[in-house]
N, C-alpha and C positions, 0 to 999 in steps of 0.2 A: 402524833406518830402511832398511837394505839388504834387507829382506825382499821377496820378489817380489810379495807382496800389496800392498805399499806402492806399487810401480810401477804396478800396475793401477789403484789408487785415484787416483794422480797423473794418469794418462792420462785416466781418466774425468772428473776435475775439470777438466783442461785442455780436454777436448771440450765440457764444459758451458760453460766460459768462452768458447769460440770460437762457440758457437751463440747465446749470450745477446745480444751486440751486434746481431745481425741481427734479433732479434725486438723489441727496444726502440728506439723512435725517438729521435733525438738531441734535445737541448735546443732547438736552433734550430728543428727541425721542430715541436716542441710549442708554441713561442711565436710561430710565424709567424702572419701575418694570416689565412691560409686556415684554419689549425687553430682559431684563436679564433672566426672566423665560423661554422665548422662546429659548434663547441661551443655557440655562442649559438643557432644554428638548432635543435639537439637540445633545448636547454633550453626554447626557445619552443614547440617542438612538444609537448614533454612537458607544459608548462603548459596549452596549448590542449586537449590530450587530457584532462587532469584536470578542467578547467572544463567541457568538454563532457560528461564522465561524470557531473558533478554537476548541471548545468543541464538537460540533456535529460530525465532521469527526473522532475525536479521540474516541468518544463514540461508533461510528459504527465499528471502527476497533477493539476496545478492548472488545466489548460485547461478551459474550459467545455465540457461534453459536449452532444451533440445531445439534443434533447427526444425521448426514446424512448417517451413515453406515447402510448397509442392515442388517436386523434382520432375519437371516435364520431360527432360531428356531421358531420364531413366524410365519413366512411364511409356514414352514413345518406343524405347528400345525393347521393353518387355512385352508390350501389347501390339506393337506395329501400328498404332493409331497416333496420328499427329494431332495434339490438342489444339493447335492453331487452325486446323482445317475443320474441326468438328463443331457443329452448331446443334443446339438443343431447341426443339420446337414444342411449345405447349399446345394442348388441344384448343386453346382460345387464341392462338396466334393469327388465325384468319381475321379476327377483328381488327388487328393492327396492320393488315395488309393494305397499304395505301400506295398510290402511284409514287414512284421515285423512292421506294423503301430502301433500295440498295445504297442510295446516297446518304441516307441517315445512318447507315452502319459503318461508313468509312470515316476515317480520321482526315479532316481537311489539311491540306498542305498549303501554307501561306508563304509566298515568296516576298521577301522584303528587300528592296533594292536600296542600298545606302549610297549617298553621293560619294564621288571619288575623294574629295577633300572635305571631310566632315569637320566642322569647327569643334574646338575643345569644350566649349560650354554650350548650353542649350539656350542661353539668352540671346535675343536679337542684338545686333551691334549698336543700335541707337536707343537702348533702354535707359531709364533714369539711373540705374545702378552704375552704368559705365561712364556717364557724363559727370563732369565736375560742376558743382554749383558755383554760381557767380556770387561774389560777396557784395551785393548791392543793397 
């Protein structure tokens, strides 16, 4: 124990012990009213921040959005232009000018004639599902 390295270790340990009490508050300081109030404020602020972090994104997601659909009737009333009759032509539209182009722009109308007495099921009457199996 009389080794000079032990003296250096003892001095370093004593220096650490001298610095320690200045960095740690006393028990009386930790339990004082001001310290408790500060701890309560920090806790309350932390809870408010957590609640805000949860509620604000949910509120932005669930809020009703503005109606962003175009109002063609109002546009037609204000400008006098009927959006259904207006066509836009690009400078390169002549490349797409093919015979019967007007047929390509129309929506086809398909007439489907149903028989007067439509059966309730789509199965043909003589399918295996409707026949009984014989027990042979």
